[in-house]
C-alpha positions as CSV (number, residue, x, y, z in Angstrom):
1,M,34.7,-128.9,47.3
2,R,34.0,-130.6,43.9
3,K,32.0,-127.6,42.7
4,T,34.7,-125.2,43.8
5,V,37.4,-127.1,41.9
6,Q,35.1,-127.2,38.8
7,G,34.6,-123.5,39.1
8,F,38.4,-122.8,39.2
9,L,39.0,-125.1,36.2
10,C,36.3,-123.3,34.2
11,L,37.7,-119.9,35.0
12,A,41.2,-121.0,34.0
13,A,39.9,-122.5,30.7
14,L,38.0,-119.3,29.9
15,A,41.0,-117.1,30.7
16,T,43.2,-119.2,28.4
17,A,40.6,-119.1,25.6
18,C,40.5,-115.2,25.9
19,G,44.3,-115.0,25.6
20,A,45.0,-114.2,29.2
21,A,48.5,-114.6,30.6
22,P,49.2,-118.1,32.0
23,A,48.9,-118.5,35.8
24,P,52.2,-118.6,37.8
25,K,53.7,-122.0,38.1
26,T,53.2,-123.9,41.3
27,N,54.5,-127.1,42.8
28,Q,51.1,-128.7,42.1
29,P,50.8,-130.8,38.9
30,A,48.5,-129.4,36.3
31,P,45.1,-131.1,36.0
32,T,44.8,-133.5,33.2
33,V,41.8,-133.4,30.9
34,A,40.9,-136.5,29.0
35,A,40.3,-136.0,25.2
36,A,36.8,-136.8,24.0
37,G,38.3,-138.4,20.9
38,A,41.4,-138.4,18.7
39,G,42.8,-135.2,17.4
40,S,42.4,-131.6,18.6
41,A,39.3,-130.3,20.3
42,E,36.7,-128.4,18.2
43,P,37.5,-124.6,18.2
44,G,34.9,-122.5,19.9
45,A,33.7,-125.3,22.2
46,Q,33.8,-124.0,25.8
47,P,33.3,-125.9,29.0
48,A,30.0,-125.3,30.8
49,C,30.9,-123.3,33.9
50,E,29.1,-123.0,37.2
51,T,29.4,-119.9,39.4
52,P,31.9,-120.6,42.2
53,P,30.1,-120.9,45.6
54,P,30.2,-117.9,47.9
55,V,32.7,-117.7,50.7
56,P,30.9,-119.1,53.8
57,V,30.0,-116.6,56.5
58,P,31.4,-117.5,60.0
59,E,28.6,-118.9,62.1
60,A,29.0,-116.3,64.9
61,A,28.4,-113.5,62.4
62,A,25.4,-115.2,60.8
63,S,23.1,-114.9,63.8
64,P,20.0,-113.0,63.0
65,C,19.9,-111.8,66.6
66,D,22.9,-109.6,65.9
67,R,21.7,-108.1,62.7
68,P,21.4,-104.3,63.3
69,A,17.9,-102.9,63.3
70,A,17.1,-99.9,61.1
71,N,14.0,-98.8,63.1
72,A,11.8,-99.6,66.1
73,R,9.7,-102.0,64.1
74,E,12.7,-104.1,63.0
75,A,14.0,-104.0,66.6
76,W,10.7,-105.5,67.8
77,K,11.1,-108.2,65.1
78,R,14.5,-109.1,66.5
79,I,12.9,-109.4,69.9
80,E,10.2,-111.7,68.6
81,L,12.8,-113.8,66.8
82,A,14.9,-114.2,69.9
83,R,11.9,-115.2,72.0
84,G,10.9,-117.7,69.4
85,L,14.2,-119.6,69.4
86,P,14.7,-122.7,71.5
87,E,16.4,-121.8,74.8
88,G,19.7,-123.5,73.9
89,E,19.9,-121.7,70.5
90,R,18.9,-118.4,72.0
91,K,21.6,-118.7,74.7
92,G,24.3,-119.4,72.0
93,S,23.1,-116.8,69.4
94,C,21.6,-113.9,71.3
95,G,24.1,-112.1,73.5
96,L,25.5,-108.6,73.8
97,G,25.4,-108.2,70.0
98,F,21.6,-108.6,70.2
99,V,21.4,-105.8,72.8
100,A,23.4,-103.6,70.6
101,A,21.1,-104.4,67.6
102,V,18.0,-103.4,69.5
103,A,18.8,-100.9,72.2
104,R,19.0,-97.8,70.0
105,F,15.2,-98.1,69.3
106,R,13.8,-100.2,72.2
107,T,14.5,-101.3,75.8
108,V,15.4,-105.0,75.7
109,P,12.7,-106.9,77.7
110,Q,13.7,-108.3,81.1
111,D,13.2,-112.0,80.0
112,L,15.9,-111.5,77.4
113,L,18.2,-108.9,78.9
114,L,18.7,-110.5,82.4
115,P,20.1,-113.8,81.1
116,I,22.3,-112.0,78.6
117,V,23.8,-109.9,81.3
118,L,24.3,-112.8,83.7
119,R,26.2,-114.7,81.0
120,A,28.2,-111.6,80.0
121,V,29.5,-110.7,83.4
122,A,30.7,-114.2,84.0
123,D,33.5,-113.5,81.4
124,R,35.1,-110.4,82.9
125,A,37.8,-110.0,80.3
126,G,35.3,-110.4,77.4
127,F,32.8,-108.1,79.0
128,D,35.3,-105.4,79.6
129,A,36.4,-105.6,75.9
130,W,32.8,-105.3,74.8
131,M,32.2,-102.3,77.1
132,K,35.1,-100.4,75.6
133,A,33.8,-101.0,72.1
134,A,30.2,-100.3,73.0
135,A,31.0,-97.0,74.7
136,D,31.6,-95.5,71.2
137,R,29.6,-97.8,68.9
138,A,26.6,-98.8,70.9
139,P,26.2,-96.5,73.9
140,E,22.5,-97.1,74.3
141,A,23.3,-100.9,74.7
142,L,25.9,-100.2,77.3
143,A,23.5,-98.0,79.3
144,Q,20.9,-100.8,79.3
145,V,23.4,-103.5,80.2
146,A,24.8,-101.3,83.0
147,A,21.3,-100.7,84.4
148,M,20.4,-104.4,84.3
149,D,23.7,-105.3,86.0
150,I,22.9,-102.8,88.7
151,A,19.3,-103.7,89.2
152,R,19.9,-107.5,89.2
153,R,22.0,-107.3,92.4
154,F,18.8,-107.0,94.5
155,E,16.7,-110.0,95.5
156,V,13.5,-109.8,97.5
157,G,14.2,-109.6,101.2
158,N,17.8,-108.2,100.8
159,D,19.1,-104.7,101.5
160,P,18.3,-102.4,98.6
161,S,21.6,-100.6,99.1
162,V,23.3,-103.3,97.0
163,V,22.1,-101.4,93.9
164,T,23.7,-98.1,94.9
165,T,27.0,-100.0,95.7
166,A,26.8,-101.5,92.2
167,A,26.2,-98.1,90.6
168,S,29.4,-96.8,92.3
169,E,31.3,-99.8,90.9
170,W,30.0,-99.0,87.4
171,K,30.9,-95.3,87.7
172,K,34.5,-96.3,88.4
173,R,34.6,-98.8,85.6
174,L,33.2,-96.3,83.1
175,A,35.7,-93.7,84.1
176,E,38.4,-96.1,83.2
177,L,36.9,-96.3,79.6
178,R,37.4,-92.6,79.1
179,A,34.3,-92.6,77.0
180,D,33.3,-89.6,74.9
181,G,30.1,-87.7,74.9
182,K,28.1,-90.5,73.1
183,L,27.9,-92.4,76.4
184,A,26.5,-89.4,78.3
185,A,24.0,-88.7,75.5
186,A,22.8,-92.3,75.8
187,G,21.7,-91.7,79.4
188,I,24.5,-93.3,81.4
189,D,24.4,-90.5,83.9
190,G,20.7,-91.3,84.6
191,V,21.6,-94.9,85.1
192,L,24.1,-94.1,87.8
193,S,22.2,-91.4,89.5
194,G,18.9,-93.3,89.2
195,A,20.2,-96.1,91.5
196,D,19.2,-94.1,94.6
197,A,15.5,-93.8,93.4
198,L,15.6,-97.5,92.5
199,A,16.8,-98.4,95.9
200,A,13.9,-96.5,97.5
201,L,11.4,-98.4,95.4
202,L,13.1,-101.8,96.2
203,A,12.6,-101.1,99.9
204,R,8.9,-100.8,99.1
205,V,9.0,-104.0,97.1
206,N,10.2,-105.7,100.4
207,E,7.2,-104.2,102.2
208,V,4.8,-105.4,99.5
209,Y,6.1,-108.9,100.0
210,R,5.6,-108.6,103.8
211,L,2.0,-107.5,103.4
212,R,1.4,-110.3,100.9
213,C,2.9,-112.8,103.4
214,L,0.5,-111.6,106.1
215,L,-2.5,-112.8,104.1
216,D,-1.3,-116.4,103.8
217,V,-3.6,-118.9,105.5
218,N,-1.5,-121.5,107.3
219,P,-3.9,-123.8,109.1
220,L,-1.4,-126.6,109.7
221,G,1.3,-124.4,111.2
222,F,4.0,-124.8,108.5
223,A,6.8,-122.3,108.7
224,V,6.4,-119.2,106.6
225,A,8.4,-116.0,106.2
226,C,6.2,-114.0,108.5
227,K,3.5,-114.4,111.2
228,P,0.3,-114.4,109.2
229,I,-2.9,-112.6,110.2
230,H,-4.8,-115.8,110.5
231,P,-3.5,-117.9,113.4
232,A,-2.1,-121.3,112.6
233,G,-4.3,-124.3,113.4
234,T,-7.5,-122.2,113.3
235,P,-10.2,-123.1,110.7
236,V,-11.3,-120.5,108.1
237,T,-13.1,-120.5,104.8
238,L,-12.2,-117.9,102.3
239,S,-11.8,-117.2,98.6
240,W,-9.9,-114.4,96.8
241,K,-10.8,-112.6,93.6
242,T,-7.8,-111.1,91.8
243,A,-7.5,-109.3,88.5
244,T,-4.1,-109.0,86.8
245,R,-2.7,-107.6,83.6
246,D,0.7,-108.7,82.4
247,G,1.2,-110.4,85.7
248,L,0.6,-107.2,87.8
249,I,-2.3,-106.9,90.2
250,E,-5.1,-104.5,89.3
251,S,-7.6,-105.4,91.9
252,L,-7.8,-107.7,94.9
253,E,-10.9,-108.6,96.8
254,L,-11.7,-111.0,99.7
255,E,-14.8,-112.5,98.0
256,E,-15.9,-114.9,100.7
257,C,-14.7,-115.4,104.3
258,K,-15.9,-117.3,107.3
259,G,-13.8,-117.2,110.4
260,K,-12.6,-115.0,113.2
261,S,-9.8,-113.4,111.1
262,C,-12.0,-112.1,108.2
263,T,-12.1,-108.5,109.3
264,A,-8.3,-108.3,109.7
265,L,-7.7,-110.2,106.4
266,K,-9.9,-107.8,104.5
267,A,-8.1,-104.8,106.0
268,G,-4.7,-106.4,105.2
269,A,-5.8,-107.0,101.6
270,G,-6.7,-103.3,101.3
271,K,-3.3,-102.3,102.6
272,L,-1.5,-104.6,100.2
273,L,-3.5,-103.3,97.2
274,D,-2.9,-99.7,98.1
275,A,0.9,-100.2,98.6
276,Y,1.1,-102.3,95.4
277,L,-0.7,-99.9,93.1
278,A,1.2,-96.9,94.4
279,L,4.5,-98.7,93.8
280,V,3.6,-99.7,90.2
281,K,2.7,-96.1,89.5
282,D,5.9,-94.8,91.0
283,A,8.0,-97.4,89.1
284,E,6.5,-96.1,85.8
285,Q,7.9,-92.7,86.6
286,L,11.5,-93.9,86.7
287,K,13.5,-92.4,83.9
288,M,15.5,-95.5,83.2
289,Q,13.1,-98.0,81.6
290,V,15.3,-101.0,82.6
291,Y,14.8,-100.0,86.3
292,A,11.1,-99.6,85.9
293,D,10.8,-103.0,84.2
294,R,12.9,-104.6,86.9
295,V,10.6,-103.4,89.7
296,K,7.5,-104.6,87.8
297,A,9.1,-108.0,87.3
298,L,9.6,-108.3,91.0
299,L,6.0,-107.4,91.6
300,V,4.7,-110.6,89.9
301,L,3.5,-112.1,93.2
302,P,2.5,-115.7,93.9
303,P,-1.3,-115.9,93.9
304,L,-3.3,-116.0,97.2
305,R,-4.7,-119.4,97.9
306,N,-8.3,-120.1,98.8
307,A,-9.1,-122.1,101.9
308,G,-11.9,-124.5,102.4
309,P,-13.8,-125.4,105.6
310,G,-11.4,-126.7,108.3
């Protein structure tokens, strides 16, 4: 504040020295300047002025997450920046504006897009207002947000038809926006029509989890989500060898097994691996990248546990 007042005083002094018209009178008393000594001030002596401080930018607009990206490389830098922020700061700074800044060049990764969408849909009025603006200004962002909101409705073990129901809801909401051709060009039609293909893959996700459950060894008889191949209370020794990339299984092998269930466990592991790899391959063929990424995120399975002699 002190620097700002000094800046205004200096500007006023300079304007007076250059013969500018006096400022309009106000109800505030004119500032008093103490003389350095008796008599008039030396002509030509001017006060040393500082540049007035810039107008502060509102905090909400200052977030680097929301700064528009000019190309794919800058979009990736925004993603890295968001991932590097502490969770609390990321939650407060990186929202739908971040999606709009990145979506034109890249699909927002699941670890960032899902929490953003969950927070956004909790404020229905604010979300609807953003949708109306994004339909014209950031259609790619709206398409990705819609896809994430549709895909997130499914949880492992549930009926996959929840995603087709969500797609119908979105179709109705988008019709109310009366969006122009930009939204269609951004792939929103593919988001809505692609929900059927997504539902078919999600049914196969449920099957993969069932096959994975069958391989659990449960010697003490604790309750599990299925009836495992190996009978509860029966001793077995086994070890699994699994190779993964980015959390997805690439190979699965029953490295060692001693017990009466070994043959069935080996066959079960083969069925799981075949179903799993085929599902990953088909997920990669989905036209909507958000859907493909969502299926892959669901396929990060808990590791199989080894069992010692019992």
